[in-house]
N, C-alpha and C positions, 0 to 999 in steps of 0.2 A: 280209217283204216286207208286212205290220200296219202296221210300226214305219215301215218307208222310207214307207209314202204317210201317220201319223201326223204326221211329225214335217213334212211338206214345207208345214205354216202356215208355218213359221219363215223360209222360202225363198220371195223375192218371185216374181211366176211368172214360165216361161220354154219358151217350146214346141222338144222334144228338134227344131234341127236345129244348123247348126258351135255356134254362137255355147253355147249351154249344155252340148254336147261338150266345152267349150274344160278342163273338170275330167277325165274319161277322155282325152282328146290330154295332154293337161301329162303323167299316167301313166306315159309312153311316154319321154319325158326329162325327166320333175326324179329328184332323186333321195331314197328313202323316209326320210332318216336331218336329211331341214332341218330345220333350228328355228325358222327365221324364212323371213318368205315375203312383197312384198313385191308387190300386184299394182298397173299402171300400167294406171287406165281400167278401172278397176272397173265403173264402169255402175246399172245398181242389185242388184248383185251376187250376178249366179248363180255367178262363179268364188269370191267371197271367203270367201262363205257356204257353200257347201257343201265350198268347203275348212277353214273353218274351226270349221263343226262334225265333219266325223269326222278333224281332227285337232290333238285338243283341246287337247295336250303344243305346240304350235310354236305360237307367236308370227304374226299374221297382219296384213298392215294394205294400204288398197283408198286407194288415191286415183283423184279424179277434178274433168277442169277445174270440172264442173258442184255448185255451192254448193246447189240445190238436187232435183239428185241425191242427194247427200251428207247431206243434214236426210230428206230421204224414209227412206236406209240405215238413222241415228241413232236418227230418231221409232221408226224402224218395226221395225226388227231388233235392231240396236247392243244390244239391255239380254239378249237370249237368247246373244251370245257376249263372256265375256268376254277373250278373248285373238284380238278381234277388234277396231282399230282403222282408225275412217276419217278421211282427210280432203282440204280441196278443197286442191286445187293443178295449177296450169298445166304439167305436164313437160314443155312447151317450150318455159320459162324459162331462158335464159342460167344456169348455174352452180345453176340450183339445186341442195336440203342438205336434206335433210329429219329431220339430226340424227345418221344412224346409217345404218346398210347392213345387209343382208343376205348370207346363205345363196344366197337366187334369187330374179329380176325372173322377173315372169309377168304379158307381156297377152298380148290377147283380141281383137286385134278392130278394133282404135288403129293403130297403124303407119302403114294406109291411109289415116287420115284428117290426119293431123297437120300443123298447116303448117310445120315446121321438122323435117325427121330429122336431121340434125347435130343439136341439140340436143340431143332425142325419144336419138338415140343416147348424148351422150355423160352425161346423167342417168342414163339405165340404167347407165352403165360406173362411176359415183360411188357409185350406191348397191349395189352386186353386192362379197361380201368380196374380197379373193381367193381366187383357186382354185376362188372362187361362176357360177354360174351364169344365163347370159340365157338366158328361152324365150320367144319374140317371137311370136307364132302367128294368121298373116289372108291375109285374099283376094288373092290379085293380081291383077283382070278389070279391064279398061280399064271397065266398063260399073261400076264400085263406084265411090268411094274417088277420091280427087287426087295417089297417088299409085303407082304403074304402075314396076317394072321388069321391065324385059326381059332381061337376061341375072343368071345368076347368081353374078359378078363385082362388079355390081352391089353389090349385099348383103351380099358380103363386102369390095366395099372402106368402105361404111357403117358395118361392126364393124368396121375394120381396130386399132384395137386393142385388140381382144382376140386374147389369146393365140390360137385355132383358136376358127374359125368355120366351121360346119358348118347344108346347108340342107336339109331333105325335103322331098319335097312329102305331100300327105296323101289322100286318099279316104276319105267316111264312106259310108257308106252303111246307111239303117234302114229295114225292112221296110215300120213304120207309118206314114212321114216325110207319105205321101199321105191315111191317114187324119184321123192329125190337124191336116194345115194343112187342110181339107176343114173339120171340126171346127171351127176358127180362124175359116174365113170363115164361115160360119154364127152364131158368138157376135157378133162384129164389124155382121156386117147385124144382129141382132133385139137385142147390145144394150148396142153399143159403135157406136156410130153418128161419133161423134170421130173412134177408132183408123180408122173409112176410111177420114174423109177426108182424116185426117190422111196415109197411105199412099196411095190415090190423088194431095194433091200433093206429098208428097215422091218420088217414081217417076212421073210423066207428064209428058213434057217436057220434061225435064232432060239435058244433055250430061257432066255428073256426079252422079254417084247418090250423091254423101259425107253422112253424118250428121256435123257437125261441131259440134254441142253435143247431148248426148243425150236432153235435156227436148223437146227438138223431133225427134227419132225415136216411131215411130209403139210402140214397147219399152216405152217411159215414159208416153206417152199408156195402155195397154194398165194398168198394176200403179199407175194413178193415176189411173183414171176413178174415178167413184163407187160403180160397181158390184161394194164388196167381196166379198162374198160370193160371188158370180162370179167374180170370179176366183182365190181359194180355191179354185172346186170346179172351174177352166182348170189353176191348179197344182195340185190332187190328181194330175190328170188326165195331167199333162204325166210327174213325177215315178211312175205307174204303164206307161208307155209308155218312161220310159229304163229301170225295169227290165230290157225283152228289150235287149239289149243291140245296141251298135250295130256293125259290121263297117271298124274303122279301119284300111285301110293306109300303113305311113309308105315311104319312097323314099329316100332321101339321094339326090341333086342334085351333081356333082362341075361341071358344068361345062354350057356350054350355057343358049337359048332357055328362060325359063320365066314368058313373061306369060300373061297368061289362064288361071294355076293356080287351081283351083278355090280350095286352101289352099296355104299354105307356111307352114315354121316352120325360125326360124334357133335353131336353139341355138347360145350363146358362151362357151367358158370364158374369165373374167379370168385 
């Protein structure tokens, strides 16, 4: 336990919600013996840094549309992980090529925000080894993001280039969620007014609650605030909460409606 808590200073702050659970979720679907993985839309590195720190023999690349986010990651955390490469790229760019392919491509909480889903999936396909796997994890609720899929077949058509496509519904329950978010709310009110104001601005009176650029999100403002010591304390607190493992239920959905599912995972084999 002490090792996990002390090592948390190497990872950016993240609460024990669906985003930080992305690593726990990935273990259900990613092969254990992969030697290379690409995360599309790495944000502040909640998944990429955790994967790089726990899989030192694997080559990890994180890409994000936001140059400011990648600069933040590189300057604050890149030096700790020799197996991690970070790049600013727009994964909706047609014909995007990173110069290599990977055993797996992983993406969490991105697909619901992208502007060109067809180009996004084509670029994912291009960067997976033959026989490799893409695991795309995202919420599918009408109140969040700009893309909402109604039927399972909508996703199968989008990922039709892959030889096999499976869709899973996911439910996550953590016994300390309410306590954590109460603590985070107190933190914002006392020490990070800019974050509270950003949250109010982003999530009030908007029909589409999507964040298209990560540096505009409240999560980025949290870690980029001037309260570095307080953010470190919050990070340790988050790591402590994560030691209490969440209950994660996954169920494959073969047909029917998937609209307003809190979380979906597409597993596509090339």
